[in-house]
Structures are given as C-alpha cells and as structure tokens.
N, CA, C and O atoms as a printed pandas DataFrame, in Angstrom:
     atom_number atom_name residue_name chain_id  residue_number  x_coord  y_coord  z_coord
0              1         N          MET        A               1   18.169  -21.622  -18.566
1              2        CA          MET        A               1   17.097  -22.321  -19.234
2              3         C          MET        A               1   15.993  -22.716  -18.250
3              4         O          MET        A               1   14.811  -22.693  -18.594
4              5         N          PHE        A               2   16.378  -23.074  -17.043
5              6        CA          PHE        A               2   15.373  -23.516  -16.083
6              7         C          PHE        A               2   14.534  -22.361  -15.559
7              8         O          PHE        A               2   13.448  -22.581  -15.021
8              9         N          LYS        A               3   15.021  -21.135  -15.707
9             10        CA          LYS        A               3   14.238  -19.987  -15.249
10            11         C          LYS        A               3   12.961  -19.814  -16.057
11            12         O          LYS        A               3   11.991  -19.241  -15.559
12            13         N          LEU        A               4   12.942  -20.293  -17.285
13            14        CA          LEU        A               4   11.749  -20.183  -18.111
14            15         C          LEU        A               4   10.574  -20.952  -17.523
15            16         O          LEU        A               4    9.418  -20.568  -17.705
16            17         N          PHE        A               5   10.871  -22.032  -16.821
17            18        CA          PHE        A               5    9.819  -22.898  -16.300
18            19         C          PHE        A               5    9.634  -22.760  -14.797
19            20         O          PHE        A               5    8.872  -23.516  -14.193
20            21         N          ARG        A               6   10.320  -21.808  -14.192
21            22        CA          ARG        A               6   10.221  -21.614  -12.753
22            23         C          ARG        A               6    8.912  -20.906  -12.421
23            24         O          ARG        A               6    8.550  -19.921  -13.063
24            25         N          ARG        A               7    8.222  -21.404  -11.435
25            26        CA          ARG        A               7    6.976  -20.774  -10.999
26            27         C          ARG        A               7    7.298  -19.553  -10.156
27            28         O          ARG        A               7    8.285  -19.530   -9.420
28            29         N          ALA        A               8    6.472  -18.563  -10.272
29            30        CA          ALA        A               8    6.650  -17.363   -9.466
30            31         C          ALA        A               8    6.267  -17.655   -8.024
31            32         O          ALA        A               8    5.275  -18.334   -7.758
32            33         N          THR        A               9    7.047  -17.147   -7.118
33            34        CA          THR        A               9    6.747  -17.314   -5.697
34            35         C          THR        A               9    5.628  -16.338   -5.322
35            36         O          THR        A               9    5.378  -15.386   -6.062
36            37         N          PRO        A              10    4.963  -16.551   -4.210
37            38        CA          PRO        A              10    3.934  -15.591   -3.779
38            39         C          PRO        A              10    4.497  -14.171   -3.619
39            40         O          PRO        A              10    3.807  -13.192   -3.902
40            41         N          GLU        A              11    5.747  -14.067   -3.165
41            42        CA          GLU        A              11    6.376  -12.749   -3.017
42            43         C          GLU        A              11    6.564  -12.087   -4.379
43            44         O          GLU        A              11    6.344  -10.884   -4.516
44            45         N          ASP        A              12    6.970  -12.865   -5.393
45            46        CA          ASP        A              12    7.132  -12.323   -6.749
46            47         C          ASP        A              12    5.794  -11.862   -7.314
47            48         O          ASP        A              12    5.718  -10.813   -7.953
48            49         N          ARG        A              13    4.739  -12.641   -7.082
49            50        CA          ARG        A              13    3.410  -12.258   -7.572
50            51         C          ARG        A              13    2.916  -10.978   -6.893
51            52         O          ARG        A              13    2.305  -10.125   -7.537
52            53         N          GLU        A              14    3.182  -10.850   -5.592
53            54        CA          GLU        A              14    2.760   -9.646   -4.869
54            55         C          GLU        A              14    3.521   -8.418   -5.372
55            56         O          GLU        A              14    2.926   -7.358   -5.563
56            57         N          ARG        A              15    4.820   -8.552   -5.586
57            58        CA          ARG        A              15    5.600   -7.428   -6.128
58            59         C          ARG        A              15    5.099   -7.030   -7.507
59            60         O          ARG        A              15    5.002   -5.841   -7.812
60            61         N          ALA        A              16    4.782   -8.005   -8.337
61            62        CA          ALA        A              16    4.258   -7.710   -9.675
62            63         C          ALA        A              16    2.898   -7.022   -9.587
63            64         O          ALA        A              16    2.617   -6.113  -10.368
64            65         N          ARG        A              17    2.048   -7.446   -8.642
65            66        CA          ARG        A              17    0.740   -6.812   -8.458
66            67         C          ARG        A              17    0.909   -5.355   -8.038
67            68         O          ARG        A              17    0.224   -4.472   -8.554
68            69         N          LEU        A              18    1.824   -5.105   -7.099
69            70        CA          LEU        A              18    2.043   -3.743   -6.631
70            71         C          LEU        A              18    2.621   -2.851   -7.731
71            72         O          LEU        A              18    2.243   -1.685   -7.849
72            73         N          ASP        A              19    3.539   -3.398   -8.536
73            74        CA          ASP        A              19    4.099   -2.630   -9.653
74            75         C          ASP        A              19    3.023   -2.281  -10.668
75            76         O          ASP        A              19    2.961   -1.145  -11.140
76            77         N          ALA        A              20    2.174   -3.246  -11.010
77            78        CA          ALA        A              20    1.094   -2.995  -11.965
78            79         C          ALA        A              20    0.097   -1.993  -11.395
79            80         O          ALA        A              20   -0.408   -1.133  -12.117
80            81         N          LEU        A              21   -0.181   -2.104  -10.115
81            82        CA          LEU        A              21   -1.115   -1.190   -9.473
82            83         C          LEU        A              21   -0.553    0.228   -9.442
83            84         O          LEU        A              21   -1.298    1.197   -9.585
84            85         N          LEU        A              22    0.736    0.347   -9.259
85            86        CA          LEU        A              22    1.362    1.664   -9.231
86            87         C          LEU        A              22    1.270    2.351  -10.594
87            88         O          LEU        A              22    1.125    3.571  -10.668
88            89         N          LYS        A              23    1.355    1.576  -11.655
89            90        CA          LYS        A              23    1.314    2.139  -13.009
90            91         C          LYS        A              23   -0.098    2.441  -13.484
91            92         O          LYS        A              23   -0.297    3.392  -14.240
92            93         N          ASN        A              24   -1.076    1.662  -13.063
93            94        CA          ASN        A              24   -2.452    1.783  -13.559
94            95         C          ASN        A              24   -3.437    1.928  -12.416
95            96         O          ASN        A              24   -4.229    1.022  -12.158
96            97         N          SER        A              25   -3.395    3.063  -11.728
97            98        CA          SER        A              25   -4.294    3.227  -10.591
98            99         C          SER        A              25   -4.578    4.694  -10.339
99           100         O          SER        A              25   -3.988    5.582  -10.953
100          101         N          ARG        A              26   -5.489    4.917   -9.426
101          102        CA          ARG        A              26   -5.812    6.268   -8.959
102          103         C          ARG        A              26   -5.528    6.343   -7.471
103          104         O          ARG        A              26   -5.498    5.329   -6.773
104          105         N          SER        A              27   -5.322    7.557   -7.003
105          106        CA          SER        A              27   -5.093    7.796   -5.574
106          107         C          SER        A              27   -6.346    8.369   -4.936
107          108         O          SER        A              27   -7.100    9.118   -5.557
108          109         N          ILE        A              28   -6.545    7.999   -3.690
109          110        CA          ILE        A              28   -7.679    8.501   -2.933
110          111         C          ILE        A              28   -7.279    8.508   -1.463
111          112         O          ILE        A              28   -6.404    7.751   -1.044
112          113         N          GLU        A              29   -7.921    9.362   -0.693
113          114        CA          GLU        A              29   -7.642    9.387    0.734
114          115         C          GLU        A              29   -8.354    8.234    1.421
115          116         O          GLU        A              29   -9.491    7.899    1.090
116          117         N          GLY        A              30   -7.671    7.638    2.376
117          118        CA          GLY        A              30   -8.235    6.547    3.151
118          119         C          GLY        A              30   -7.822    6.692    4.597
119          120         O          GLY        A              30   -7.248    7.708    4.989
120          121         N          THR        A              31   -8.112    5.683    5.387
121          122        CA          THR        A              31   -7.789    5.703    6.810
122          123         C          THR        A              31   -7.094    4.407    7.188
123          124         O          THR        A              31   -7.601    3.318    6.922
124          125         N          LEU        A              32   -5.936    4.534    7.807
125          126        CA          LEU        A              32   -5.237    3.379    8.372
126          127         C          LEU        A              32   -5.934    3.055    9.685
127          128         O          LEU        A              32   -5.946    3.873   10.605
128          129         N          THR        A              33   -6.517    1.859    9.772
129          130        CA          THR        A              33   -7.328    1.521   10.937
130          131         C          THR        A              33   -6.613    0.643   11.946
131          132         O          THR        A              33   -6.963    0.655   13.127
132          133         N          ASP        A              34   -5.602   -0.133   11.502
133          134        CA          ASP        A              34   -4.913   -1.022   12.431
134          135         C          ASP        A              34   -3.600   -1.480   11.819
135          136         O          ASP        A              34   -3.438   -1.505   10.599
136          137         N          LYS        A              35   -2.661   -1.845   12.695
137          138        CA          LYS        A              35   -1.385   -2.444   12.304
138          139         C          LYS        A              35   -1.147   -3.638   13.212
139          140         O          LYS        A              35   -1.174   -3.508   14.436
140          141         N          VAL        A              36   -0.918   -4.789   12.621
141          142        CA          VAL        A              36   -0.607   -5.985   13.390
142          143         C          VAL        A              36    0.578   -6.651   12.713
143          144         O          VAL        A              36    0.460   -7.209   11.622
144          145         N          GLU        A              37    1.727   -6.582   13.386
145          146        CA          GLU        A              37    2.978   -7.102   12.842
146          147         C          GLU        A              37    3.223   -6.532   11.451
147          148         O          GLU        A              37    3.460   -5.331   11.329
148          149         N          SER        A              38    3.177   -7.344   10.399
149          150        CA          SER        A              38    3.448   -6.822    9.056
150          151         C          SER        A              38    2.175   -6.622    8.235
151          152         O          SER        A              38    2.248   -6.468    7.016
152          153         N          LEU        A              39    1.020   -6.623    8.883
153          154        CA          LEU        A              39   -0.246   -6.368    8.201
154          155         C          LEU        A              39   -0.746   -4.968    8.537
155          156         O          LEU        A              39   -0.734   -4.549    9.694
156          157         N          VAL        A              40   -1.182   -4.261    7.512
157          158        CA          VAL        A              40   -1.835   -2.968    7.735
158          159         C          VAL        A              40   -3.268   -3.076    7.241
159          160         O          VAL        A              40   -3.526   -3.634    6.174
160          161         N          TYR        A              41   -4.181   -2.550    8.008
161          162        CA          TYR        A              41   -5.599   -2.558    7.674
162          163         C          TYR        A              41   -6.019   -1.126    7.384
163          164         O          TYR        A              41   -5.668   -0.207    8.124
164          165         N          PHE        A              42   -6.769   -0.939    6.306
165          166        CA          PHE        A              42   -7.176    0.402    5.930
166          167         C          PHE        A              42   -8.543    0.369    5.268
167          168         O          PHE        A              42   -8.991   -0.670    4.784
168          169         N          THR        A              43   -9.199    1.525    5.254
169          170        CA          THR        A              43  -10.494    1.664    4.603
170          171         C          THR        A              43  -10.428    2.854    3.656
171          172         O          THR        A              43   -9.640    3.779    3.853
172          173         N          TYR        A              44  -11.269    2.814    2.625
173          174        CA          TYR        A              44  -11.382    3.906    1.672
174          175         C          TYR        A              44  -12.716    3.784    0.970
175          176         O          TYR        A              44  -13.340    2.723    0.982
176          177         N          GLU        A              45  -13.153    4.871    0.360
177          178        CA          GLU        A              45  -14.456    4.885   -0.297
178          179         C          GLU        A              45  -14.286    5.293   -1.754
179          180         O          GLU        A              45  -13.647    6.299   -2.062
180          181         N          VAL        A              46  -14.873    4.489   -2.649
181          182        CA          VAL        A              46  -14.856    4.759   -4.087
182          183         C          VAL        A              46  -16.282    4.710   -4.595
183          184         O          VAL        A              46  -16.954    3.687   -4.461
184          185         N          ARG        A              47  -16.748    5.794   -5.173
185          186        CA          ARG        A              47  -18.100    5.890   -5.741
186          187         C          ARG        A              47  -19.178    5.390   -4.785
187          188         O          ARG        A              47  -20.071    4.642   -5.182
188          189         N          GLY        A              48  -19.088    5.807   -3.524
189          190        CA          GLY        A              48  -20.113    5.475   -2.550
190          191         C          GLY        A              48  -19.983    4.107   -1.909
191          192         O          GLY        A              48  -20.798    3.755   -1.057
192          193         N          VAL        A              49  -18.985    3.325   -2.290
193          194        CA          VAL        A              49  -18.777    1.998   -1.711
194          195         C          VAL        A              49  -17.561    2.059   -0.799
195          196         O          VAL        A              49  -16.489    2.489   -1.225
196          197         N          THR        A              50  -17.713    1.634    0.451
197          198        CA          THR        A              50  -16.606    1.615    1.398
198          199         C          THR        A              50  -15.904    0.266    1.322
199          200         O          THR        A              50  -16.535   -0.785    1.426
200          201         N          TYR        A              51  -14.591    0.313    1.140
201          202        CA          TYR        A              51  -13.768   -0.895    1.070
202          203         C          TYR        A              51  -12.928   -0.994    2.330
203          204         O          TYR        A              51  -12.355   -0.005    2.786
204          205         N          HIS        A              52  -12.860   -2.193    2.887
205          206        CA          HIS        A              52  -12.012   -2.504    4.023
206          207         C          HIS        A              52  -10.969   -3.477    3.495
207          208         O          HIS        A              52  -11.322   -4.548    3.002
208          209         N          ALA        A              53   -9.692   -3.125    3.589
209          210        CA          ALA        A              53   -8.654   -3.947    2.993
210          211         C          ALA        A              53   -7.488   -4.127    3.963
211          212         O          ALA        A              53   -7.340   -3.391    4.938
212          213         N          ALA        A              54   -6.680   -5.119    3.665
213          214        CA          ALA        A              54   -5.454   -5.372    4.416
214          215         C          ALA        A              54   -4.333   -5.605    3.424
215          216         O          ALA        A              54   -4.555   -6.130    2.333
216          217         N          GLN        A              55   -3.135   -5.216    3.805
217          218        CA          GLN        A              55   -1.971   -5.444    2.955
218          219         C          GLN        A              55   -0.850   -6.013    3.808
219          220         O          GLN        A              55   -0.531   -5.484    4.873
220          221         N          ASP        A              56   -0.259   -7.094    3.327
221          222        CA          ASP        A              56    0.909   -7.680    3.980
222          223         C          ASP        A              56    2.127   -6.961    3.426
223          224         O          ASP        A              56    2.420   -7.067    2.235
224          225         N          VAL        A              57    2.836   -6.234    4.270
225          226        CA          VAL        A              57    3.973   -5.443    3.807
226          227         C          VAL        A              57    5.306   -6.135    4.080
227          228         O          VAL        A              57    6.360   -5.510    3.958
228          229         N          SER        A              58    5.274   -7.406    4.444
229          230        CA          SER        A              58    6.515   -8.115    4.748
230          231         C          SER        A              58    7.398   -8.304    3.511
231          232         O          SER        A              58    8.609   -8.480    3.651
232          233         N          VAL        A              59    6.821   -8.271    2.305
233          234        CA          VAL        A              59    7.618   -8.438    1.093
234          235         C          VAL        A              59    8.314   -7.143    0.671
235          236         O          VAL        A              59    9.117   -7.148   -0.262
236          237         N          ILE        A              60    8.014   -6.043    1.348
237          238        CA          ILE        A              60    8.591   -4.744    1.014
238          239         C          ILE        A              60    9.734   -4.456    1.976
239          240         O          ILE        A              60    9.539   -4.412    3.191
240          241         N          GLU        A              61   10.926   -4.261    1.427
241          242        CA          GLU        A              61   12.101   -4.022    2.257
242          243         C          GLU        A              61   11.951   -2.747    3.075
243          244         O          GLU        A              61   11.629   -1.693    2.526
244          245         N          GLY        A              62   12.178   -2.831    4.370
245          246        CA          GLY        A              62   12.128   -1.674    5.251
246          247         C          GLY        A              62   10.738   -1.201    5.610
247          248         O          GLY        A              62   10.596   -0.179    6.282
248          249         N          ALA        A              63    9.712   -1.909    5.186
249          250        CA          ALA        A              63    8.338   -1.445    5.431
250          251         C          ALA        A              63    7.979   -1.478    6.911
251          252         O          ALA        A              63    7.309   -0.571    7.405
252          253         N          VAL        A              64    8.413   -2.499    7.612
253          254        CA          VAL        A              64    8.049   -2.623    9.022
254          255         C          VAL        A              64    8.660   -1.476    9.824
255          256         O          VAL        A              64    8.030   -0.976   10.756
256          257         N          SER        A              65    9.878   -1.053    9.475
257          258        CA          SER        A              65   10.480    0.077   10.187
258          259         C          SER        A              65    9.768    1.378    9.850
259          260         O          SER        A              65    9.641    2.243   10.716
260          261         N          ARG        A              66    9.297    1.542    8.606
261          262        CA          ARG        A              66    8.539    2.739    8.228
262          263         C          ARG        A              66    7.200    2.791    8.940
263          264         O          ARG        A              66    6.704    3.871    9.260
264          265         N          LEU        A              67    6.616    1.632    9.188
265          266        CA          LEU        A              67    5.314    1.582    9.858
266          267         C          LEU        A              67    5.435    1.791   11.354
267          268         O          LEU        A              67    4.452    2.125   12.016
268          269         N          GLY        A              68    6.629    1.599   11.894
269          270        CA          GLY        A              68    6.799    1.701   13.338
270          271         C          GLY        A              68    6.355    3.027   13.905
271          272         O          GLY        A              68    5.768    3.061   14.986
272          273         N          SER        A              69    6.615    4.127   13.208
273          274        CA          SER        A              69    6.256    5.446   13.718
274          275         C          SER        A              69    4.922    5.951   13.165
275          276         O          SER        A              69    4.453    7.020   13.556
276          277         N          GLN        A              70    4.317    5.195   12.266
277          278        CA          GLN        A              70    3.056    5.623   11.649
278          279         C          GLN        A              70    1.910    5.448   12.622
279          280         O          GLN        A              70    1.686    4.353   13.138
280          281         N          ASN        A              71    1.186    6.522   12.872
281          282        CA          ASN        A              71   -0.011    6.453   13.698
282          283         C          ASN        A              71   -1.193    6.048   12.840
283          284         O          ASN        A              71   -1.166    6.175   11.616
284          285         N          LEU        A              72   -2.220    5.563   13.495
285          286        CA          LEU        A              72   -3.458    5.281   12.779
286          287         C          LEU        A              72   -4.051    6.605   12.348
287          288         O          LEU        A              72   -3.976    7.592   13.080
288          289         N          GLY        A              73   -4.634    6.630   11.177
289          290        CA          GLY        A              73   -5.213    7.875   10.682
290          291         C          GLY        A              73   -5.158    7.949    9.177
291          292         O          GLY        A              73   -5.165    6.914    8.510
292          293         N          PRO        A              74   -5.103    9.155    8.620
293          294        CA          PRO        A              74   -5.196    9.322    7.167
294          295         C          PRO        A              74   -3.991    8.763    6.418
295          296         O          PRO        A              74   -2.847    8.897    6.853
296          297         N          VAL        A              75   -4.279    8.138    5.287
297          298        CA          VAL        A              75   -3.259    7.631    4.366
298          299         C          VAL        A              75   -3.753    7.876    2.942
299          300         O          VAL        A              75   -4.925    8.186    2.723
300          301         N          THR        A              76   -2.865    7.735    2.000
301          302        CA          THR        A              76   -3.248    7.773    0.596
302          303         C          THR        A              76   -3.284    6.340    0.094
303          304         O          THR        A              76   -2.337    5.581    0.303
304          305         N          VAL        A              77   -4.356    5.973   -0.555
305          306        CA          VAL        A              77   -4.556    4.616   -1.064
306          307         C          VAL        A              77   -4.508    4.666   -2.587
307          308         O          VAL        A              77   -5.117    5.543   -3.200
308          309         N          ARG        A              78   -3.794    3.735   -3.194
309          310        CA          ARG        A              78   -3.830    3.566   -4.644
310          311         C          ARG        A              78   -4.750    2.389   -4.923
311          312         O          ARG        A              78   -4.617    1.334   -4.303
312          313         N          TYR        A              79   -5.699    2.567   -5.871
313          314        CA          TYR        A              79   -6.624    1.484   -6.187
314          315         C          TYR        A              79   -6.781    1.364   -7.692
315          316         O          TYR        A              79   -6.618    2.341   -8.424
316          317         N          SER        A              80   -7.097    0.170   -8.146
317          318        CA          SER        A              80   -7.314   -0.106   -9.555
318          319         C          SER        A              80   -8.661    0.453   -9.986
319          320         O          SER        A              80   -9.661    0.270   -9.292
320          321         N          THR        A              81   -8.694    1.130  -11.121
321          322        CA          THR        A              81   -9.958    1.689  -11.597
322          323         C          THR        A              81  -10.901    0.601  -12.099
323          324         O          THR        A              81  -12.118    0.783  -12.083
324          325         N          THR        A              82  -10.361   -0.510  -12.536
325          326        CA          THR        A              82  -11.203   -1.604  -13.025
326          327         C          THR        A              82  -11.649   -2.544  -11.904
327          328         O          THR        A              82  -12.660   -3.234  -12.037
328          329         N          ASN        A              83  -10.897   -2.573  -10.798
329          330        CA          ASN        A              83  -11.234   -3.402   -9.652
330          331         C          ASN        A              83  -10.859   -2.632   -8.386
331          332         O          ASN        A              83   -9.766   -2.823   -7.854
332          333         N          PRO        A              84  -11.740   -1.772   -7.900
333          334        CA          PRO        A              84  -11.392   -0.922   -6.752
334          335         C          PRO        A              84  -10.991   -1.681   -5.494
335          336         O          PRO        A              84  -10.368   -1.100   -4.606
336          337         N          ALA        A              85  -11.327   -2.949   -5.396
337          338        CA          ALA        A              85  -10.915   -3.737   -4.240
338          339         C          ALA        A              85   -9.422   -4.059   -4.282
339          340         O          ALA        A              85   -8.849   -4.426   -3.257
340          341         N          ASN        A              86   -8.791   -3.931   -5.425
341          342        CA          ASN        A              86   -7.356   -4.145   -5.577
342          343         C          ASN        A              86   -6.670   -2.830   -5.211
343          344         O          ASN        A              86   -6.713   -1.872   -5.982
344          345         N          SER        A              87   -6.039   -2.783   -4.039
345          346        CA          SER        A              87   -5.499   -1.531   -3.547
346          347         C          SER        A              87   -4.230   -1.753   -2.742
347          348         O          SER        A              87   -3.863   -2.882   -2.417
348          349         N          MET        A              88   -3.558   -0.623   -2.424
349          350        CA          MET        A              88   -2.344   -0.679   -1.607
350          351         C          MET        A              88   -2.120    0.664   -0.932
351          352         O          MET        A              88   -2.639    1.689   -1.375
352          353         N          VAL        A              89   -1.341    0.647    0.146
353          354        CA          VAL        A              89   -0.905    1.877    0.783
354          355         C          VAL        A              89    0.611    1.992    0.780
355          356         O          VAL        A              89    1.157    3.033    1.147
356          357         N          LEU        A              90    1.300    0.918    0.362
357          358        CA          LEU        A              90    2.752    0.921    0.404
358          359         C          LEU        A              90    3.293   -0.058   -0.623
359          360         O          LEU        A              90    2.786   -1.173   -0.752
360          361         N          SER        A              91    4.321    0.355   -1.353
361          362        CA          SER        A              91    5.030   -0.551   -2.253
362          363         C          SER        A              91    6.518   -0.267   -2.138
363          364         O          SER        A              91    6.936    0.576   -1.345
364          365         N          GLN        A              92    7.308   -0.964   -2.922
365          366        CA          GLN        A              92    8.757   -0.789   -2.874
366          367         C          GLN        A              92    9.164    0.631   -3.274
367          368         O          GLN        A              92   10.153    1.154   -2.760
368          369         N          SER        A              93    8.417    1.261   -4.184
369          370        CA          SER        A              93    8.820    2.574   -4.690
370          371         C          SER        A              93    7.802    3.681   -4.435
371          372         O          SER        A              93    7.958    4.784   -4.958
372          373         N          TRP        A              94    6.769    3.413   -3.645
373          374        CA          TRP        A              94    5.739    4.426   -3.362
374          375         C          TRP        A              94    5.188    4.213   -1.964
375          376         O          TRP        A              94    5.049    3.081   -1.500
376          377         N          SER        A              95    4.878    5.314   -1.302
377          378        CA          SER        A              95    4.296    5.220    0.032
378          379         C          SER        A              95    3.145    6.197    0.171
379          380         O          SER        A              95    3.277    7.374   -0.162
380          381         N          GLY        A              96    2.029    5.713    0.657
381          382        CA          GLY        A              96    0.883    6.550    0.937
382          383         C          GLY        A              96    0.787    6.898    2.415
383          384         O          GLY        A              96   -0.189    7.500    2.861
384          385         N          LEU        A              97    1.812    6.511    3.169
385          386        CA          LEU        A              97    1.826    6.799    4.596
386          387         C          LEU        A              97    2.172    8.258    4.810
387          388         O          LEU        A              97    3.028    8.806    4.115
388          389         N          ASN        A              98    1.522    8.882    5.753
389          390        CA          ASN        A              98    1.807   10.271    6.089
390          391         C          ASN        A              98    3.141   10.352    6.815
391          392         O          ASN        A              98    3.470    9.494    7.633
392          393         N          GLN        A              99    3.885   11.369    6.514
393          394        CA          GLN        A              99    5.134   11.644    7.226
394          395         C          GLN        A              99    4.848   12.787    8.190
395          396         O          GLN        A              99    3.957   13.561    7.840
396          397         N          ASN        A             100    5.405   12.996    9.241
397          398        CA          ASN        A             100    5.280   14.180   10.104
398          399         C          ASN        A             100    3.850   14.500   10.527
399          400         O          ASN        A             100    3.468   15.670   10.521
400          401         N          LEU        A             101    3.059   13.518   10.888
401          402        CA          LEU        A             101    1.709   13.803   11.360
402          403         C          LEU        A             101    1.730   14.649   12.632
403          404         O          LEU        A             101    0.863   15.500   12.827
404          405         N          SER        A             102    2.698   14.420   13.480
405          406        CA          SER        A             102    2.734   15.138   14.748
406          407         C          SER        A             102    3.028   16.620   14.552
407          408         O          SER        A             102    2.685   17.427   15.416
408          409         N          GLN        A             103    3.653   16.998   13.442
409          410        CA          GLN        A             103    3.967   18.391   13.188
410          411         C          GLN        A             103    2.878   19.079   12.381
411          412         O          GLN        A             103    3.005   20.260   12.055
412          413         N          GLY        A             104    1.821   18.367   12.056
413          414        CA          GLY        A             104    0.719   18.969   11.334
414          415         C          GLY        A             104    0.941   19.071    9.837
415          416         O          GLY        A             104    0.162   19.725    9.143
416          417         N          THR        A             105    1.983   18.441    9.328
417          418        CA          THR        A             105    2.268   18.475    7.899
418          419         C          THR        A             105    2.079   17.083    7.337
419          420         O          THR        A             105    2.683   16.134    7.836
420          421         N          ASN        A             106    1.262   16.939    6.317
421          422        CA          ASN        A             106    1.028   15.643    5.685
422          423         C          ASN        A             106    1.650   15.653    4.301
423          424         O          ASN        A             106    1.419   16.575    3.520
424          425         N          TYR        A             107    2.418   14.657    4.001
425          426        CA          TYR        A             107    2.986   14.506    2.674
426          427         C          TYR        A             107    2.366   13.262    2.070
427          428         O          TYR        A             107    2.778   12.143    2.377
428          429         N          TYR        A             108    1.379   13.454    1.213
429          430        CA          TYR        A             108    0.692   12.323    0.621
430          431         C          TYR        A             108    1.448   11.825   -0.603
431          432         O          TYR        A             108    2.044   12.610   -1.340
432          433         N          ALA        A             109    1.418   10.538   -0.807
433          434        CA          ALA        A             109    1.928    9.890   -2.011
434          435         C          ALA        A             109    3.361   10.273   -2.307
435          436         O          ALA        A             109    3.673   10.706   -3.416
436          437         N          GLU        A             110    4.231   10.120   -1.336
437          438        CA          GLU        A             110    5.628   10.448   -1.537
438          439         C          GLU        A             110    6.352    9.291   -2.214
439          440         O          GLU        A             110    6.267    8.159   -1.736
440          441         N          PRO        A             111    7.062    9.542   -3.315
441          442        CA          PRO        A             111    7.901    8.506   -3.891
442          443         C          PRO        A             111    9.046    8.211   -2.924
443          444         O          PRO        A             111    9.526    9.109   -2.232
444          445         N          ILE        A             112    9.469    6.986   -2.878
445          446        CA          ILE        A             112   10.564    6.602   -2.007
446          447         C          ILE        A             112   11.840    6.659   -2.811
447          448         O          ILE        A             112   11.953    6.018   -3.856
448          449         N          ALA        A             113   12.797    7.421   -2.332
449          450        CA          ALA        A             113   14.063    7.600   -3.070
450          451         C          ALA        A             113   14.998    6.449   -2.832
451          452         O          ALA        A             113   16.104    6.431   -3.371
C-alpha cells in the first residue's frame, strides 16, 4: 500500500526517461567528446542545430566498464523528435557506443543482450 505514495528516486526517473526515449526516438550519428568518471559528453546535429549533451551513466549497470575501452569518436545518439535536446548514447538495453573501433568495424546501435 505504501508503494502507491512512494516518490520516485532520481535513478528511477532517469531509467524511465531512457526507456521512454528508447521507444520514441530517432537515431543519428554523433561524436563522443569526453569521458569523466561516469559522465559522457557528446555532440550531435539535428536539422542544422548542434547539441552538446552529457549523460550520467552511473545508473546503468556495467556502463562504466563498457566505457573503459571506448575511445572518443563516433557514436550513435538517440534523441526525442519532439525535444531533440533529450538524448542518450547508452541505456540498460541499448548502446550507441562503437564496438571494435581499432579493427575498423563499427557496430552502431547494438542491443545489449
């Protein structure tokens, strides 16, 4: 009964935002510009407007280990069509991070099994 009146934690709100974004968004190529601890900084362009964004990936299990080998460079960004500033490069069930950059093979938008 008390769960009905429980406030969502910031982590719960972020997970819900990422889930909604995954269902109602478009993909576009972007650039990972920096990584600082659990923050990733990236840029992308939608209809002539360049967006600079950051995402805290600490709420995503295993994200920091996945980012450890990721070099700065191309990524796939998911963004909301109604609010292009609402974007992500990583969620619990989707990753826009390139795999195997050193081998010259890019796998964009790989679902996480």
